[in-house]
C-alpha angles and dihedrals in degrees: 000000000000118000097250090052091053091048090051092048092050092048091049090051091048091050091050091051092048092049092050092047091050096051095068095249112159124171117241092241093052101062144054093297108087095018090061096049107067109103091021110173106242126195117189141157129273101253122108092251090055091054092047093051091046093049094044091049092050091048091049094049101036131209125320144105115281125183090209133088131201131194117209130198114183128180133179132218120191123195134176111244102167119052120184125223089263090057096252119134111242101169129043137190119218116198117194117195119189122189115196137193116196114202106202096178122205092099092298118139116251115263117227129199146149134225126189132189132181124205130175132216138185121242110219118200093254110088093215089053091052090052091050093048091050091048090051090049091052090052092050091050092049092051092050092047092049093050094051092040092056091053092046093050092047090051091050092049090051089060093056123086115256115272109276093021117123 
């Protein structure tokens, strides 16, 4: 590439970087979103799915000291989606629905939202295997909910003014 063409390409790239920097663009991972979430105080129900979502969220976010608190309410709905020729269900769908309330403090109104995930599992003829398959499906749903919940909470925190700002 001739020298003037390289210079023009470098100037174009520099102009693009300056334009992006000046527009206020800031990646989600670069700001107060995820850095404010580790150690988030989580309040959830007493069912197994509540424990699974809480534990998956804590594993996803890690340890720390967050000033924020979130309340979680998760419910499950199971439905047969695969019926055998003998009329016995052999495949199930498990839908987990989590409603959350983020309490940001500092005089800000709570932020409410909802996340849903659906997973499927096979139902073998052995009752113990069915219980194991359902348990695995609950754990998968909890991990998916926690991953999406962390992103949603971080996005909500990015919308709030920095602590101490008017």
